N, C-alpha and C positions, 0 to 999 in steps of 0.2 A: 504493499499499500503506500502511496505517496506520503512521504514524512510531513508532519506538521512543523513548520519553522518556528512557531512560538515554543512548543516543547523541546525543539533543539537548542533554543535560547536557554531555556531553563536547565536542560542538562548540561549545557557548558558553564553554569552557575552565573549567568547574567540575566539582567532584566530585558524584557521583550519591549519593543517599541511598536506602537500601533497608531493607526489614523483612521479617522471617520471618513466615509465617502457619502456624501448628502446629494450629490449632483447626479440625476437620473440618466445617466449617458454612459456608453461603453468606453468612448475614447478618454474621457478623463479618468476613467478607473483604470484604463490600461497604462496611461501615463503615470499615475500615482503607483501602481504595482511595479513599475519598472525601476523604482528607487530601493533602497535598501531598508525597507521596513520588515519586520518580523510578521506582522499581521495587518491587514486591511479590512475594516468593518464596514459593511453597508448598512446605513442607518435607516431602517424602516420605521422608527418611532418619530423621531423629530425631522429626518431628511425627507425630501420630497420624493422618495422612491417608494415603489411597490413590488409585488413579487416578480413581475415581468421584467421591470428595469433591472432589479437586483439580479436576475438569471443572466441578463446581457452583460451585466457589469462583470459577474463572476467568470464568464466565457472569454471576456476580453482580457481579464487579468491572468487567465490560466497559463500562459506561456512563461510567467515569471513565479518566483517562489514564496511571496508572502502568503501566510496562511489566510484563505478567504473566511471571514466570519460576518454573521449578520446580528444587528440589534433589532429583535422582533419588536412590534408595535405593543405587545401585551403577551401574558401568560396564556397562550393560545395554542393547544396542541396542534391544531391544524396548520397554522403558518410555521411553527416550529418544525414539524416534520417536513413539510413541503420545502422550507429552506435547507434542511439537511440533505433531502433527496436531490435538491439542485446543486449540492456540492459544497455546502458551507462545512468549514472545520471547526467551527465554534458558534456558540449561541450565545449572546448577551441578552438577559431577559429583565426588563425594568420592573421596578415596584415589587420585589419580592420582601415581604414583610413577616411571614411566619414560616415555620418548618412544613406545615401543610402545602403551602402555596411553593416552597422549594421543592418538595417531594414530588408535586406535580409537574414543575418545570422539568427537573432532571428525568423523570420518568419518560417524557415525551422524547428525550434525546437518546435513550437506551433501549436496546432491543432485549426482549424477554430472555432470561428470567430477571435481568436487572431492572428493566423498566416496561413500557408498554408501546414504544415506537413500532409503528407498522412497517413492514418490509416492503421495499420498493424503490431503491436507491437510483432512479432512472437515469439521471445525469451523474450522481455521484460516483457510480461505477466506472463510468468512462474517464472522469477527472482522476480518481484516486486509484482505480486498479480493479481487477477482476475479484481480488481478494478482500474488497471492501467490507463485506457483511462480518468477515472473520475478525477484523481489526478495528471497526468503527467505534465500538464502545470504548477503546483506548486511545484513540486518536482524536475524536471530537471532543472538544472541550466545552464546558458548562460553566458560564459566569452568572451569578445570581446578583442583581444590582441592589446594593444597599443604599437607600436615599431618603429614608425617613426615620423619625425617632422610634416608631414602632419596630423596625427592622433592628435598630441598634440595641433596643431593648431585648430583642430575641436573638441576638448574634450567636449564642452557643448552640441553640437549637437549630438554627440554620446552618451553620458552618459544620455541623456534625451529620448532615444528611449524606448518606451513602452515595457515590457517584458524583457529587459537587466537587468541580476542580478548583474552583475560585470565586471570590466575590469581586464585585466592581463598584466602586463608590462613584455615586453621581453628586458631586459636591454642591451643584446648585440647587437641586431638589431637597438635598439633606438640610442646607441653610434654611430654606423656605419652611420646611417642616418645623423648625424649632423658633419660627417666628422672625428669622432674620431675612435680609434681601437675597436675591439670586445672584449668581455670577460664578465663574470659575476662579482657579486658583485662589482658594480662599485661605484668609489668614485670621479670620475672627476666632478668638480663644474658644469659645463654645462650639464652634463647628470643628476646629482642629482636635479638640478633646474626643469628639465623636469619630473623627477620621483615625485618630491614634488607637481608640478602642477597638475599632474595626480591624486594624492591622493586627493587633495584639491577639484578637480572636482567631484569626487565621493561623498565626503562629502557633496558638494552643491546639489547634485541630489539624495541623499539617497540611493545609491547603494554601492556595495562592492568593495574592490580593493585586487587583488592578485599580487604577483611578483616572479619571478623566482630567486632562490638564490643558491649559491654553498656551504655555510658552515653554521653551526649552530650559529656562532657567528654573521654573517651578517643577518641571519634569525631573530635573536633576536632583532636586531636593527630596522629591518623593522617592526616587531610587535610593538616594542615602538614607532614608528612613526605613528602607527595607520593602518597599512595593516591588512586585515581581513583573508587573506590566504597567506601562504607561501610555496612555493615549494622547498624542500630540495633536490637539486641535482637530480640523477637519479640512476637507478640499476646499470647500467654498470660503471658509475663514482664511485659509492660507493664501487663496488667489486674491481676495479681497485686500488682506494685509499688503501683499506685494505689490498689486496694482496701485493702491493708495500711496504706497511710499515711493514708487517710481514716478507717479504723477505730481507728487509734491516736490519732487526734485527737478521738474523741468521748468526752466526759467523762459517764459514766454513774453517777458517786458510788460508788465502791468496787468498781467492775466489775474482775474479774481478780485 
């Protein structure tokens, strides 16, 4: 079976670097996949992508080696299973608040007897190899998003679910859930307390921890803290930042 580059990074003892893809088109996905990411995640929750665009994006990225993942819009077995059958090597599931929700999520990603995923990897077997069914449960990664106070209160129960590979912190929603403002690269002490508690829980239970970041500087800080995966912004934000920077550097003599 084709290897998972995120797992390879972890086996090498280093953090994995991921990026979100929000633009529903194959060519931008192909461009981003050509860079040295360990993972690329198609964002079907907040990105403007759906299943069909996600499929085309995974096909465009397939010649390169970042692990293709999806952030599904919700903890819905139908879209989780279809995304995996399309070739996703990992699923990030939003708003996991309880052990029961986590068990339902993980179960949708695993074949029996470990879970209840239906067998039918129509494209996945072409992307991954003829032995997909034999190795899928140990190659496909499961990330439960921790982004509410309720989830923080239930960390030990969530992190102990069999088959869960990692949690993934959504700092903006986590901040909002405790009455703070939205935004990435959080430094509010109350938010950081919950981020640290989540990281500590993953260490206790022997699973991995990922977090969404907006800048390389903050991502580096999170790696130093002990995070195993950092997402460095998204395609549209990186494009916007680059275009804004170059536009501001153009001197058109009185423009603006």
